[in-house]
FIVOVO-10185 format. One record per atom (N, C-alpha, C): residue number from 0; x, y, z; atom name; residue in three letters. Coordinates in nm, 4 decimals, m for minus. Each point is the difference from the previous one (the first is absolute). Layout:
<sites>
<site vexvex="NUM" xx="X" yy="Y" zz="Z" gudren="CA" kelum="ALA"/>
...
</sites>
This chain:
<sites>
<site vexvex="0" xx="7.9799" yy="m17.3307" zz="m3.2721" gudren="N" kelum="UNK"/>
<site vexvex="0" xx="m0.1263" yy="m0.0547" zz="0.0240" gudren="CA" kelum="UNK"/>
<site vexvex="0" xx="m0.0703" yy="0.1243" zz="m0.1247" gudren="C" kelum="UNK"/>
<site vexvex="1" xx="0.0683" yy="0.1643" zz="0.0969" gudren="N" kelum="UNK"/>
<site vexvex="1" xx="m0.0237" yy="0.1690" zz="m0.1000" gudren="CA" kelum="UNK"/>
<site vexvex="1" xx="m0.0361" yy="m0.0876" zz="m0.1225" gudren="C" kelum="UNK"/>
<site vexvex="2" xx="0.0782" yy="m0.0620" zz="m0.1175" gudren="N" kelum="UNK"/>
<site vexvex="2" xx="0.1212" yy="0.0233" zz="m0.1226" gudren="CA" kelum="UNK"/>
<site vexvex="2" xx="m0.1788" yy="m0.0920" zz="m0.0327" gudren="C" kelum="UNK"/>
<site vexvex="3" xx="0.0221" yy="m0.1448" zz="0.0086" gudren="N" kelum="UNK"/>
<site vexvex="3" xx="m0.0766" yy="m0.0640" zz="m0.0028" gudren="CA" kelum="UNK"/>
<site vexvex="3" xx="m0.1380" yy="0.0622" zz="0.0102" gudren="C" kelum="UNK"/>
<site vexvex="4" xx="m0.0938" yy="0.1702" zz="0.0490" gudren="N" kelum="UNK"/>
<site vexvex="4" xx="m0.0766" yy="0.0782" zz="0.0168" gudren="CA" kelum="UNK"/>
<site vexvex="4" xx="m0.0666" yy="m0.0032" zz="m0.0831" gudren="C" kelum="UNK"/>
<site vexvex="5" xx="0.1402" yy="0.0854" zz="m0.0433" gudren="N" kelum="UNK"/>
<site vexvex="5" xx="0.0672" yy="0.1048" zz="m0.1390" gudren="CA" kelum="UNK"/>
<site vexvex="5" xx="m0.0167" yy="m0.0713" zz="m0.1162" gudren="C" kelum="UNK"/>
<site vexvex="6" xx="0.0402" yy="m0.1054" zz="m0.0516" gudren="N" kelum="UNK"/>
<site vexvex="6" xx="0.0131" yy="m0.0624" zz="m0.0812" gudren="CA" kelum="UNK"/>
<site vexvex="6" xx="m0.1619" yy="m0.0290" zz="m0.0669" gudren="C" kelum="UNK"/>
<site vexvex="7" xx="m0.0846" yy="m0.1149" zz="0.1008" gudren="N" kelum="UNK"/>
<site vexvex="7" xx="m0.1434" yy="m0.0379" zz="m0.0632" gudren="CA" kelum="UNK"/>
<site vexvex="7" xx="m0.0754" yy="0.1889" zz="0.0984" gudren="C" kelum="UNK"/>
<site vexvex="8" xx="0.0334" yy="0.0902" zz="0.0236" gudren="N" kelum="UNK"/>
<site vexvex="8" xx="m0.0547" yy="0.0835" zz="m0.0777" gudren="CA" kelum="UNK"/>
<site vexvex="8" xx="m0.0339" yy="0.0792" zz="m0.1042" gudren="C" kelum="UNK"/>
<site vexvex="9" xx="0.1594" yy="0.0488" zz="m0.0616" gudren="N" kelum="UNK"/>
<site vexvex="9" xx="0.0698" yy="0.0090" zz="m0.1034" gudren="CA" kelum="UNK"/>
<site vexvex="9" xx="m0.0843" yy="0.0251" zz="m0.1199" gudren="C" kelum="UNK"/>
<site vexvex="10" xx="m0.0441" yy="m0.0336" zz="m0.0241" gudren="N" kelum="UNK"/>
<site vexvex="10" xx="m0.1563" yy="m0.0753" zz="m0.1967" gudren="CA" kelum="UNK"/>
<site vexvex="10" xx="m0.1060" yy="m0.0479" zz="0.0881" gudren="C" kelum="UNK"/>
<site vexvex="11" xx="m0.0601" yy="0.0300" zz="0.0349" gudren="N" kelum="UNK"/>
<site vexvex="11" xx="m0.2157" yy="0.0020" zz="0.1075" gudren="CA" kelum="UNK"/>
<site vexvex="11" xx="0.0010" yy="0.1532" zz="m0.1781" gudren="C" kelum="UNK"/>
<site vexvex="12" xx="0.0656" yy="0.0864" zz="0.0745" gudren="N" kelum="UNK"/>
<site vexvex="12" xx="m0.0492" yy="0.1657" zz="m0.0834" gudren="CA" kelum="UNK"/>
<site vexvex="12" xx="0.0161" yy="m0.0028" zz="m0.1392" gudren="C" kelum="UNK"/>
<site vexvex="13" xx="m0.0054" yy="m0.1201" zz="m0.0855" gudren="N" kelum="UNK"/>
<site vexvex="13" xx="0.0288" yy="m0.0183" zz="m0.1030" gudren="CA" kelum="UNK"/>
<site vexvex="13" xx="0.1065" yy="0.1476" zz="m0.1508" gudren="C" kelum="UNK"/>
<site vexvex="14" xx="0.0786" yy="0.0376" zz="0.0867" gudren="N" kelum="UNK"/>
<site vexvex="14" xx="0.0981" yy="0.1172" zz="m0.0086" gudren="CA" kelum="UNK"/>
<site vexvex="14" xx="0.0684" yy="0.0332" zz="0.1403" gudren="C" kelum="UNK"/>
<site vexvex="15" xx="0.1540" yy="0.0059" zz="m0.1259" gudren="N" kelum="UNK"/>
<site vexvex="15" xx="0.0625" yy="0.0529" zz="0.1352" gudren="CA" kelum="UNK"/>
<site vexvex="15" xx="0.0913" yy="0.1169" zz="m0.0298" gudren="C" kelum="UNK"/>
<site vexvex="16" xx="0.0130" yy="m0.0043" zz="0.1509" gudren="N" kelum="UNK"/>
<site vexvex="16" xx="0.0831" yy="0.2082" zz="m0.0204" gudren="CA" kelum="UNK"/>
<site vexvex="16" xx="0.1289" yy="m0.0488" zz="0.1254" gudren="C" kelum="UNK"/>
<site vexvex="17" xx="0.0641" yy="0.0576" zz="m0.0732" gudren="N" kelum="UNK"/>
<site vexvex="17" xx="0.1753" yy="0.0694" zz="0.0534" gudren="CA" kelum="UNK"/>
<site vexvex="17" xx="m0.0664" yy="m0.0291" zz="0.1198" gudren="C" kelum="UNK"/>
<site vexvex="18" xx="0.0604" yy="m0.0552" zz="0.1238" gudren="N" kelum="UNK"/>
<site vexvex="18" xx="0.0207" yy="0.0022" zz="0.1194" gudren="CA" kelum="UNK"/>
<site vexvex="18" xx="0.1795" yy="0.1647" zz="m0.0198" gudren="C" kelum="UNK"/>
<site vexvex="19" xx="m0.0885" yy="0.1210" zz="0.1215" gudren="N" kelum="UNK"/>
<site vexvex="19" xx="0.0954" yy="0.1164" zz="m0.0547" gudren="CA" kelum="UNK"/>
<site vexvex="19" xx="0.1021" yy="m0.1120" zz="0.0396" gudren="C" kelum="UNK"/>
<site vexvex="20" xx="0.1542" yy="0.0913" zz="m0.0329" gudren="N" kelum="UNK"/>
<site vexvex="20" xx="0.1113" yy="m0.0527" zz="0.1763" gudren="CA" kelum="UNK"/>
<site vexvex="20" xx="0.0162" yy="0.0129" zz="0.1325" gudren="C" kelum="UNK"/>
<site vexvex="21" xx="m0.0864" yy="0.1387" zz="0.0813" gudren="N" kelum="UNK"/>
<site vexvex="21" xx="m0.0700" yy="m0.0410" zz="0.0754" gudren="CA" kelum="UNK"/>
<site vexvex="21" xx="m0.0583" yy="m0.1505" zz="0.0704" gudren="C" kelum="UNK"/>
<site vexvex="22" xx="m0.0891" yy="0.0158" zz="m0.1017" gudren="N" kelum="UNK"/>
<site vexvex="22" xx="m0.0312" yy="m0.0975" zz="0.0244" gudren="CA" kelum="UNK"/>
<site vexvex="22" xx="0.0221" yy="m0.1773" zz="0.0176" gudren="C" kelum="UNK"/>
<site vexvex="23" xx="0.0579" yy="0.0238" zz="m0.1402" gudren="N" kelum="UNK"/>
<site vexvex="23" xx="0.1039" yy="m0.1431" zz="0.0579" gudren="CA" kelum="UNK"/>
<site vexvex="23" xx="0.1073" yy="0.0036" zz="0.0981" gudren="C" kelum="UNK"/>
<site vexvex="24" xx="0.0803" yy="0.1045" zz="0.0087" gudren="N" kelum="UNK"/>
<site vexvex="24" xx="0.0565" yy="0.0355" zz="0.1734" gudren="CA" kelum="UNK"/>
<site vexvex="24" xx="m0.0642" yy="m0.0990" zz="0.0846" gudren="C" kelum="UNK"/>
<site vexvex="25" xx="m0.0894" yy="0.0310" zz="0.0206" gudren="N" kelum="UNK"/>
<site vexvex="25" xx="m0.1354" yy="m0.0456" zz="0.1107" gudren="CA" kelum="UNK"/>
<site vexvex="25" xx="m0.0007" yy="m0.0910" zz="m0.0279" gudren="C" kelum="UNK"/>
<site vexvex="26" xx="m0.1037" yy="m0.0298" zz="m0.0771" gudren="N" kelum="UNK"/>
<site vexvex="26" xx="0.0039" yy="m0.1218" zz="0.0429" gudren="CA" kelum="UNK"/>
<site vexvex="26" xx="0.1131" yy="m0.1515" zz="m0.0153" gudren="C" kelum="UNK"/>
<site vexvex="27" xx="0.1948" yy="0.0414" zz="m0.0829" gudren="N" kelum="UNK"/>
<site vexvex="27" xx="0.0775" yy="m0.0643" zz="0.0362" gudren="CA" kelum="UNK"/>
<site vexvex="27" xx="0.0159" yy="0.0345" zz="0.1380" gudren="C" kelum="UNK"/>
<site vexvex="28" xx="0.0316" yy="0.0759" zz="0.0896" gudren="N" kelum="UNK"/>
<site vexvex="28" xx="m0.0304" yy="0.0122" zz="0.1235" gudren="CA" kelum="UNK"/>
<site vexvex="28" xx="m0.0371" yy="m0.0955" zz="0.0675" gudren="C" kelum="UNK"/>
<site vexvex="29" xx="m0.1375" yy="m0.0475" zz="0.0376" gudren="N" kelum="UNK"/>
<site vexvex="29" xx="m0.0842" yy="m0.0189" zz="0.0889" gudren="CA" kelum="UNK"/>
<site vexvex="29" xx="0.0411" yy="m0.1915" zz="m0.1310" gudren="C" kelum="UNK"/>
<site vexvex="30" xx="0.0048" yy="m0.0322" zz="m0.1414" gudren="N" kelum="UNK"/>
<site vexvex="30" xx="0.0535" yy="m0.1080" zz="m0.0161" gudren="CA" kelum="UNK"/>
<site vexvex="30" xx="0.0923" yy="m0.0455" zz="0.1324" gudren="C" kelum="UNK"/>
<site vexvex="31" xx="0.0892" yy="0.0936" zz="m0.0080" gudren="N" kelum="UNK"/>
<site vexvex="31" xx="0.1423" yy="m0.0702" zz="0.0569" gudren="CA" kelum="UNK"/>
<site vexvex="31" xx="m0.0420" yy="m0.0466" zz="0.1383" gudren="C" kelum="UNK"/>
<site vexvex="32" xx="m0.1239" yy="0.1203" zz="0.0540" gudren="N" kelum="UNK"/>
<site vexvex="32" xx="0.0192" yy="m0.0857" zz="0.1908" gudren="CA" kelum="UNK"/>
<site vexvex="32" xx="m0.1111" yy="m0.0877" zz="0.0214" gudren="C" kelum="UNK"/>
<site vexvex="33" xx="m0.0381" yy="m0.0255" zz="m0.1388" gudren="N" kelum="UNK"/>
<site vexvex="33" xx="m0.0451" yy="m0.1356" zz="0.0216" gudren="CA" kelum="UNK"/>
<site vexvex="33" xx="0.1291" yy="m0.0906" zz="m0.0201" gudren="C" kelum="UNK"/>
<site vexvex="34" xx="0.0491" yy="m0.0589" zz="m0.1113" gudren="N" kelum="UNK"/>
<site vexvex="34" xx="0.1018" yy="m0.0215" zz="m0.0424" gudren="CA" kelum="UNK"/>
<site vexvex="34" xx="0.0484" yy="m0.0667" zz="0.1779" gudren="C" kelum="UNK"/>
<site vexvex="35" xx="0.0313" yy="0.1476" zz="0.0174" gudren="N" kelum="UNK"/>
<site vexvex="35" xx="0.0992" yy="0.0011" zz="0.1509" gudren="CA" kelum="UNK"/>
<site vexvex="35" xx="m0.0991" yy="m0.1033" zz="0.1402" gudren="C" kelum="UNK"/>
<site vexvex="36" xx="m0.0836" yy="0.0605" zz="m0.0098" gudren="N" kelum="UNK"/>
<site vexvex="36" xx="m0.1294" yy="m0.1077" zz="0.0933" gudren="CA" kelum="UNK"/>
<site vexvex="36" xx="0.0139" yy="m0.0755" zz="m0.0942" gudren="C" kelum="UNK"/>
<site vexvex="37" xx="0.0106" yy="m0.1096" zz="m0.1094" gudren="N" kelum="UNK"/>
<site vexvex="37" xx="m0.0720" yy="m0.0999" zz="m0.0148" gudren="CA" kelum="UNK"/>
<site vexvex="37" xx="0.2135" yy="m0.0994" zz="0.0385" gudren="C" kelum="UNK"/>
<site vexvex="38" xx="0.1413" yy="0.0781" zz="0.0075" gudren="N" kelum="UNK"/>
<site vexvex="38" xx="0.0997" yy="m0.0425" zz="0.0426" gudren="CA" kelum="UNK"/>
<site vexvex="38" xx="m0.0235" yy="m0.0339" zz="0.1312" gudren="C" kelum="UNK"/>
<site vexvex="39" xx="m0.0260" yy="0.0980" zz="0.0779" gudren="N" kelum="UNK"/>
<site vexvex="39" xx="0.0599" yy="m0.0403" zz="0.1612" gudren="CA" kelum="UNK"/>
<site vexvex="39" xx="m0.1843" yy="m0.0598" zz="0.0133" gudren="C" kelum="UNK"/>
<site vexvex="40" xx="m0.0800" yy="m0.0680" zz="m0.0299" gudren="N" kelum="UNK"/>
<site vexvex="40" xx="m0.1018" yy="m0.0604" zz="0.0106" gudren="CA" kelum="UNK"/>
<site vexvex="40" xx="0.1098" yy="m0.1495" zz="m0.0491" gudren="C" kelum="UNK"/>
<site vexvex="41" xx="m0.0098" yy="0.0154" zz="m0.0390" gudren="N" kelum="UNK"/>
<site vexvex="41" xx="0.1070" yy="m0.1612" zz="m0.0875" gudren="CA" kelum="UNK"/>
<site vexvex="41" xx="0.0781" yy="m0.0285" zz="0.0938" gudren="C" kelum="UNK"/>
<site vexvex="42" xx="0.1077" yy="0.0850" zz="0.0503" gudren="N" kelum="UNK"/>
<site vexvex="42" xx="0.1390" yy="m0.0044" zz="0.1333" gudren="CA" kelum="UNK"/>
<site vexvex="42" xx="m0.0669" yy="m0.0405" zz="0.0813" gudren="C" kelum="UNK"/>
<site vexvex="43" xx="m0.1459" yy="0.0870" zz="0.0756" gudren="N" kelum="UNK"/>
<site vexvex="43" xx="m0.0467" yy="m0.0473" zz="0.1038" gudren="CA" kelum="UNK"/>
<site vexvex="43" xx="m0.0445" yy="m0.1558" zz="m0.0097" gudren="C" kelum="UNK"/>
<site vexvex="44" xx="m0.0354" yy="m0.0520" zz="m0.0649" gudren="N" kelum="UNK"/>
<site vexvex="44" xx="m0.0794" yy="m0.1348" zz="m0.0019" gudren="CA" kelum="UNK"/>
<site vexvex="44" xx="0.1759" yy="m0.0807" zz="m0.0403" gudren="C" kelum="UNK"/>
<site vexvex="45" xx="0.0420" yy="0.0706" zz="m0.0641" gudren="N" kelum="UNK"/>
<site vexvex="45" xx="0.1506" yy="m0.1265" zz="0.0169" gudren="CA" kelum="UNK"/>
<site vexvex="45" xx="0.0780" yy="m0.0266" zz="0.0715" gudren="C" kelum="UNK"/>
<site vexvex="46" xx="m0.0247" yy="0.0905" zz="0.1665" gudren="N" kelum="UNK"/>
<site vexvex="46" xx="0.0477" yy="0.0392" zz="0.0880" gudren="CA" kelum="UNK"/>
<site vexvex="46" xx="m0.0118" yy="m0.0783" zz="0.1018" gudren="C" kelum="UNK"/>
<site vexvex="47" xx="m0.1979" yy="0.0157" zz="0.0066" gudren="N" kelum="UNK"/>
<site vexvex="47" xx="m0.0713" yy="m0.0661" zz="0.0958" gudren="CA" kelum="UNK"/>
<site vexvex="47" xx="0.0038" yy="m0.1473" zz="m0.0934" gudren="C" kelum="UNK"/>
<site vexvex="48" xx="0.0320" yy="m0.0696" zz="m0.0899" gudren="N" kelum="UNK"/>
<site vexvex="48" xx="0.0058" yy="m0.1182" zz="m0.0293" gudren="CA" kelum="UNK"/>
<site vexvex="48" xx="0.1758" yy="m0.0652" zz="0.0395" gudren="C" kelum="UNK"/>
<site vexvex="49" xx="0.0831" yy="0.0910" zz="0.0214" gudren="N" kelum="UNK"/>
<site vexvex="49" xx="0.1412" yy="m0.0303" zz="m0.0235" gudren="CA" kelum="UNK"/>
<site vexvex="49" xx="0.0529" yy="m0.0771" zz="0.2156" gudren="C" kelum="UNK"/>
<site vexvex="50" xx="m0.1868" yy="0.1438" zz="0.0293" gudren="N" kelum="UNK"/>
<site vexvex="50" xx="0.0514" yy="m0.0167" zz="0.1539" gudren="CA" kelum="UNK"/>
<site vexvex="50" xx="m0.0832" yy="m0.1457" zz="0.0590" gudren="C" kelum="UNK"/>
<site vexvex="51" xx="m0.1529" yy="0.0056" zz="m0.1067" gudren="N" kelum="UNK"/>
<site vexvex="51" xx="m0.0340" yy="m0.2023" zz="0.0664" gudren="CA" kelum="UNK"/>
<site vexvex="51" xx="0.0996" yy="m0.0359" zz="m0.0911" gudren="C" kelum="UNK"/>
<site vexvex="52" xx="0.0370" yy="m0.0374" zz="m0.0541" gudren="N" kelum="UNK"/>
<site vexvex="52" xx="0.1561" yy="m0.1627" zz="m0.0348" gudren="CA" kelum="UNK"/>
<site vexvex="52" xx="0.1107" yy="0.0637" zz="0.0643" gudren="C" kelum="UNK"/>
<site vexvex="53" xx="0.0330" yy="0.0553" zz="0.0679" gudren="N" kelum="UNK"/>
<site vexvex="53" xx="0.0485" yy="0.0541" zz="0.1624" gudren="CA" kelum="UNK"/>
<site vexvex="53" xx="m0.0058" yy="m0.1246" zz="0.0391" gudren="C" kelum="UNK"/>
<site vexvex="54" xx="m0.1080" yy="0.0666" zz="0.0784" gudren="N" kelum="UNK"/>
<site vexvex="54" xx="m0.1175" yy="m0.0892" zz="0.1191" gudren="CA" kelum="UNK"/>
<site vexvex="54" xx="0.0163" yy="m0.1358" zz="m0.0336" gudren="C" kelum="UNK"/>
<site vexvex="55" xx="m0.0717" yy="0.0141" zz="m0.1289" gudren="N" kelum="UNK"/>
<site vexvex="55" xx="m0.0260" yy="m0.1777" zz="m0.0169" gudren="CA" kelum="UNK"/>
<site vexvex="55" xx="0.1686" yy="m0.0944" zz="m0.0063" gudren="C" kelum="UNK"/>
<site vexvex="56" xx="0.0195" yy="0.0228" zz="m0.0065" gudren="N" kelum="UNK"/>
<site vexvex="56" xx="0.2419" yy="m0.0643" zz="m0.0324" gudren="CA" kelum="UNK"/>
<site vexvex="56" xx="m0.0099" yy="0.0239" zz="0.1636" gudren="C" kelum="UNK"/>
<site vexvex="57" xx="m0.0586" yy="0.0851" zz="0.1235" gudren="N" kelum="UNK"/>
<site vexvex="57" xx="0.0619" yy="m0.0519" zz="0.0949" gudren="CA" kelum="UNK"/>
<site vexvex="57" xx="m0.0574" yy="m0.1027" zz="0.0666" gudren="C" kelum="UNK"/>
<site vexvex="58" xx="m0.1260" yy="0.0244" zz="0.0026" gudren="N" kelum="UNK"/>
<site vexvex="58" xx="m0.0493" yy="m0.0746" zz="0.0804" gudren="CA" kelum="UNK"/>
<site vexvex="58" xx="0.0080" yy="m0.1231" zz="0.0075" gudren="C" kelum="UNK"/>
<site vexvex="59" xx="m0.0466" yy="m0.0598" zz="0.1019" gudren="N" kelum="UNK"/>
<site vexvex="59" xx="0.0913" yy="m0.1424" zz="0.0457" gudren="CA" kelum="UNK"/>
<site vexvex="59" xx="m0.0864" yy="m0.1167" zz="m0.0962" gudren="C" kelum="UNK"/>
<site vexvex="60" xx="0.0671" yy="m0.0931" zz="m0.0505" gudren="N" kelum="UNK"/>
<site vexvex="60" xx="m0.0618" yy="m0.1098" zz="m0.0299" gudren="CA" kelum="UNK"/>
<site vexvex="60" xx="m0.0704" yy="m0.1141" zz="0.0431" gudren="C" kelum="UNK"/>
<site vexvex="61" xx="m0.1729" yy="m0.0104" zz="m0.0085" gudren="N" kelum="UNK"/>
<site vexvex="61" xx="m0.0388" yy="m0.0640" zz="0.0924" gudren="CA" kelum="UNK"/>
<site vexvex="61" xx="0.0448" yy="m0.2052" zz="m0.0159" gudren="C" kelum="UNK"/>
<site vexvex="62" xx="0.0452" yy="m0.0758" zz="0.0347" gudren="N" kelum="UNK"/>
<site vexvex="62" xx="0.0641" yy="m0.1502" zz="m0.0507" gudren="CA" kelum="UNK"/>
<site vexvex="62" xx="m0.1250" yy="m0.0531" zz="0.0874" gudren="C" kelum="UNK"/>
<site vexvex="63" xx="m0.0689" yy="m0.1633" zz="m0.0606" gudren="N" kelum="UNK"/>
<site vexvex="63" xx="m0.1228" yy="m0.0527" zz="0.0941" gudren="CA" kelum="UNK"/>
<site vexvex="63" xx="0.0697" yy="m0.0620" zz="m0.0267" gudren="C" kelum="UNK"/>
</sites>
């Protein structure tokens, strides 16, 4: 998310000033946190889907 925002706003001013090392580090650390959160969100979705799959496989089938 953060990286996408930064890329979209990077060229809006018409000229580009190289960010300082501290700015680069700060941006990359924030980007890393965003990626870690996204990874955790995906892992949670996978866990929920597996739980649902397991619950559905335990349900008895109804015969007519």
